[in-house]
C-alpha positions, 0 to 999 in steps of 0.5 A, spaced: 762 478 312 769 481 314 771 481 321 777 484 324 780 481 331 785 485 335 787 483 342 790 488 347 794 485 352 791 478 351 794 472 347 791 471 341 786 465 341 783 461 335 778 458 339 775 465 342 775 468 335 771 462 332 766 463 337 766 470 336 765 469 328 760 464 330 756 469 334 757 474 329 755 470 323 747 469 326 747 477 326 750 478 319 745 473 316 739 476 320 741 483 318 743 483 310 745 491 311 751 490 315 758 491 312 763 489 317 765 488 324 771 490 328 772 486 335 777 488 340 779 483 346 782 487 352 784 485 359 783 490 365 788 488 370 785 493 375 779 489 375 780 483 379 773 480 379 772 482 372 777 485 367 775 481 360 773 486 356 770 485 349 768 491 344 765 490 338 763 495 332 759 494 326 760 498 320 753 499 316 750 504 312 749 510 317 752 511 323 756 505 326 754 501 332 758 500 338 757 495 344 762 493 350 761 489 356 766 487 362 765 480 365 769 475 368 770 471 362 771 473 354 765 468 352 760 471 357 763 478 354 762 476 347 755 474 348 753 480 352 756 485 347 752 481 341 746 482 345 746 489 346 748 490 338 742 486 337 738 491 341 741 496 337 740 493 330 732 492 331 732 499 333 736 501 326 731 496 322 725 499 325 728 506 322 729 503 315 722 500 315 719 507 316 722 511 311 
């Protein structure tokens, strides 16, 4: 499992990186065709209530899968983004089964 982290306008956080890797590990163990993940943490100062953005892009055979979420907390953003990715991966796995 290869995970690349980028922090845009945010201080680097080892705990946030470890939390995200732990959540991604579950996906990587469930879907063996995944190659790598790129995780972007951004801070949007225009949003006062929200503004903590998490983008995750998964590399796999075929088109890449991408999800993003914008909440009040980075941990919640990570959970929501991974939930969206799992939904997309289930659809992709069904396509692989039919061929």
